[in-house]
N, C-alpha and C positions, 0 to 999 in steps of 0.2 A: 548410424553413423552418417557423419556427413561429408559433400563432396569436398574437393580440393581447393573448388570455386569459394566458398563460404568465405567469410571474414567475421575475427572475432569484434565484438561487442561491446562485452563486460562479462559481469558474471548475475548469475538469477537462481532457484533454486529449485528441484525436484521431489517432491513430496512423493513418501510412497506408504502406504499401510504396513504394518508390520504383526505379524504371528508371534507372540510372546509365551513361552513357554512359564510351567508356573515359579520353575528351577533361575529362568532369568529374571522372571518379574520382581523375584527376590533379590536378583542378583541386581536388576537397576535399582528399586528402590533405596539397596542401600548403598550404590553408590551417590544416588540421591541425598541422601541422608547425612554425608556426607559433605556433599559439594556445597548442600544449604545448611550446616555449620561452621563453612568457612566463609559465604556470605555474609552472616550472624555477625560473625567476629570482624571481619572487613568492617562493617556499619558499625560496629561498636567501636572499634580504632578511630575510623573516620570521622566520627561524634566528639572522639578524646582532642584528637587532632587539631579540628575545628573550632573547640571551646577553649583553647591552648594556642592557639592563632598556632598552629603547626604545620608544614607538610606532609600529604599520608600519599602517596606515588605509587604505582605499581612495582618499583624496586622497594620500597621497605615492606609494602603486603608480602612480596614473594620470598622477603627474610622471614617476615611472621610466618608463612607459610612453610617453610625448612627447618624451622624452629619446631614448629606443632607437631610436624609429622615424625623431626627424630624423637620429641618425646611421648607422643601417641602410637601406640600400639593401630588403635581403630580406626586413622587417618592411613597411615603405613598399607594396611591391607587394603586400601583401593588402588587405582591407578592413578597416576600424578595429572596426568593428561587434563580429565575433565573440572580436576583442580587446580589445575591453573591455568585454563580459561574460564572458570571462576574467577578469579583472583582481575581477568583481562575485561567479562564483561562489567562487573561490577567500577573497573579503574572507568572507562567507557562512561558509561552510565553518573559518576561521578564528574568529570570533566565537564562535560554536557551539560550538567547543572549550575557547575559555578563559572562557567562561560555565561548562562542567560545572566545569571546576577548579577556578573560583571558589566554587562550589554545592558544590563537594568530597564530588563524585558518586564511588562508588567507581569504581578502573581499569577495569572491564570493562562499566562502563554509561556509558563517560564514551565522547564521539567525539572520534578522534585527530586530532592535529594533523595539515594538509595536510602527504601526503609528494609525491615527486617521479616523477613518468610517465615509464616506459621511454619507448623505441621502441618496442617488439616484445611489449610485455606489455600498454601500455593502445589501447583501443578508440577512434577518433576519433569528438568528439562534439564540437557546433559549437550555437551560441545567434546565435539576429538577432532582437531586436525588432523594430518596428512598420516602422520606416525601412530593414532590413537585406532587407527580402524582400517580393515583390509578387506577384501569383495573376494569371497572362494566358494568354488561353486554356487551359487545364488544365494547362499546364507552372507550375512553379515556378523563380520568377528568385530567383539571392540578389545579395545586394552583391557586386562581384569579377568579374562577368562569368560566373557560373556558372547555367545552365539545367538544367534533372533533371526527368523526365516522375514524374508523380506518379498512382500504379496507387489511381480516384480508387471503392473499395466502398462507401462512403457521404457523403451531401452532408453540409459544415457548416452546421451552424445559422445562426453567425453570423460572419461576418469574425472572424479570427485577430485576436488582441492580439502573441504572437510564434509561435517555430517553433524548434525542437530536430533537427539534424541528426547523425543516431548509426548508426555501424554493427556489428550483433551480432556475436557470436563465430565464426558461420559464415560472415563476409562477405556477410550483407544489410544496405543503406540503410532507412533507413526514416526518414522526416519527421512531428515531434510537434509538433499543432500546440494551442496555450494558449485558450480559446474560452468566451466565457462564457455555461454552460447555464441553463436556463430551469428549471420545473416545468411538468409534465406533471399535471394535473389530474385521478384516478379516478374513476370513480362508488363512490358510499357502499356498504357490502355491509351493514354494522353487524355485523361479524365480528372480535373478538379471538383474537389465537394469541398462544402461549408458548415459548418456543425457550430448547431445551436442547443444551449438548454434547456430545460425545464423540467415543472412540473408535471400538468396536462398530458403532457409529451415527454419521455425524458428525452428523447434527443430527438430533434427539428432538422432535416437536411436540403440539401437544395434538390436532393432528387427524389420523388417523392415516393422510386424504388427502398430505400433504404433508410425511411425512417422509422424509431424506436418506440413504438407506443409501451405505458404504463404495465408491466405485467402485473402490478400489484402483487405479488407475493404472499407480501405481508397481509395484505387485506384477505385474501384468503385462508388464510391458518388463523385471524381472530378469535376465531372463536371455539378452537380448540385452545388457544393459548390464554382464553380468558377462564374457559374450566380446569385446567390445571395449577394455574396462578392462584382462583381459591379454593380449590384444594390445598396449596401449598399454605394460605390464607388460615383456614380450619384446620392445619395440624402443625400447626407453627409451634417448635416446642419451644419452654419457657429459656428465660437463660440461663446459660451454663449447664441444660441437660441436652442429651444428644436427638438426635429428630430419630421421632418412628420408623417403622418404615414403608408406612403408607405417605411420608412428608418427603423419605428420601424419593420412593417412584416416583411421585410428582413430581420433583426437582429432576431426575433426572428424564422425565418427560420434556420439558419445559426445554431442558438444553439439547436434547435431542430434537425439538422442533425448531428452535432458535439455528441450529447447524445446517437442518434441511432448504432452513430461507435464505440462510446467507450461499449456500452452494449454488440453490435455483438463481440468486443475484445475478453473483459472478457467472454461473451460465451459461445464462442471456447475454452478458453482457460482450465475454469473449466470445459466445457468436457471432454478434451484430459488429462487432473490432475487426474478425474478421473476414466479413464479405464489403464493408468500407476499404478495409486496405486491397484486398483483393483486385478491386473495381475502378481503385483510380489511384490516380499516380501523389496527388500531393493533396493534403486535406491544409482546411482551416478551422480548428477548433476554437471553441469561445474558452480563455480559460478561468471557469469558474469556480467560485470557491465555494459549494457549496454549507460552509458551516454556519453563518448567519442564519440559515434557515430553520436553526434548531432553536431557536429563542421565536420564530414565527406564528402565526396561527394555520401555516401548510408545515408541520414541523415533522407528523406523521408521514403523510405523503411524500413530502420531500423523503424522508429517511429510508423509503418503502423505493423506491425509485433508483436509489440507491445509485448518483450521479458521479460521486464519485472512487468508485469501485471498476464505472464504465469508464470513464473518463482513462484512468488509471491503464484498463487495458487495451483502449485504445492510442494511448502514448508506447506504453511496451509494444503492440504486436503492429506497430507501424515503424519502430526502433529496428525490430525481431527481421523484418520485409524489405530493408532498406527504405521505404517513401518518407518523402520529406513532408515535413508535420510543423506547420504554426501554430502557436501560442497565440492568441491575438486577445487584448486587454478588453472587458467586457463593458468599459464606465460608457455609457451612451450607445451601446449598440442597436438600445428600441426606439433609442429617437430617429437615428439619422437614417437619410433616405439611402436603400442601395442603386437608385438610380441613379440620381442628380448629387445625393450626398446633405441635401438640405437638412437641417436640424430644429427635432421639432422644438419651441418655447417651453413647453411643456411637459412632464414627464407623463404616460398613459398608464392610465390605470391597469390595474391586473384585469380587469371586466372586461373592458374593451380589444377584442382582438382581431379588430382589421386596421390596418394601418394607411390612413392617408398623408399624402404628401399633399403641404397646403403651396408648396412651390410649381412643381411640376404636375399633378395630379393622380400620380400614380397611386396605386392602389393595389393592397394584397397583404395577404394573412399575414399577423405580425409575427409570429413565427420564422415564417419563411424570410420575412425582408430580413428578421435576422440574421439570418445562414447567408441569405448574400451578402450582407454587410463581411461578413468575417472573411469574404474571398475577395471584396473592396479593398478592405486595411492589409489583408497579408500580399495584395498585389496580384492575385493570381485570376483577374479578372481583367480582361486586357480590353474588354469592350464601357468598362463604366470606370475605369483607372484614372483616365481623362479627364475626366468630370466629378471628380472625387479631391476634397480641399486639403491640402498641401500641404499646412501651415502645424501638423503634425511630425515629429521626428519619424525615421523611417524603422523599418523591422530590423532590430537587431539579431546578429545571427550568435550561436553560439560558440563559432569560434575564431580567431582573430580576423581580418580582414588579410588576403593574401597567403592565407595556410590552406591548401585545400582538405577536402577529407577525405578519409579511406575510402577507398573500393566497395560499394554496397553498402555504405553506412550513414540512416537515415538522416536529415539534418531537423533541430528543431531551433522554432528560432519563437523568437515576441514581441507582440507591438507595447513599446511603453507609452504615456502619455507624457506630456513636459511634467518637469520634473522629477522625476522618477530614472532609477539607476537600474540599470540589468545584471546580474553577476549569476556565474553556474557555480553549483556545487555538485562536483563528479556530474553523474548523466544526467542531472536532470536542472533548467531553467526558470531561475527564482526572479520572482523583481520584490526589490527592497521599496517601501513609498518611503 
């Protein structure tokens, strides 16, 4: 449980493994069959309304669900809570797709319109609001008389507001609770740190003790991946025919290995982020977008580094413990000098790992210089702040000037270049080019 000094900072998910009996499994799969039918019916109604240029909002879909439950005893046999939440999820997905179309985003950046969920391709996922579940004697009781046993690996800090029951590709069932999180303040250390992302080393910081080397979890399991994928290729069934037992086992082993590597990457990132937040009050992080690396020659190594997951873990950990976090725009961070602020005339090739300033003669490792540039741009380096160019706009805060931050709430700021606008959506600060 949390202490009285903790402050609310939003919502987060606490996920637990479920021990599902054969009776509960049958009931959950039957409930998912009903929700999948409702989703596909909503998809069909949406396509028809789009072709006829009519509206197809949540209110219209709710009327469809009411009429369907009244006419169909099979739907009435299930709980109305997950069925209504299926409509809510469909409405959100459709609204996001229409918003992207209206904003005229490129097709590769748009959220696609909701599609049909196939029986053998879609994994079950059921959402229950606060009125559709309760926790009693360590067991989870769902609407419709479904009882499952939860493996409580840790305590819930507060009563959950909703829960999502889902099954992964390995056939394991999980319960994901939405809980109001709270800030756990840490003792002040008086130290600042700059973080620069890379491929050779996942994170290079201004502190040698907090550098994050490339763990290479994917590379260490590449031989097993190749073995299972070859088995799947040899045993792949013909179109329209079910897979053999050997094919299904090879597919399961591949999915199991994928899950193991993903958990290793997440665990490594969270442990590193925890150490950084514990030892520093203010953190300057490169607002790096690793998506473009997927089309480069470093795609495999960049994906194995899991820069996005590590950065997300650092942001969440800083917000949880009330640390001050600055997101610095990555433009020209490898060309600027952290000592005098001079900018190189040409971009440094990746093979050149040492930065040499032609103005002041400073020599330092390339990534270390970039990490110090993060500190300077965020205004966290008093010794170098007066010697840095001042032609750029100031760092913009997540909140408007004059509005104090809640006690214990971490501040997230971002550095913008000329011609950009900073905007915030919920708890995330984004940059619009």
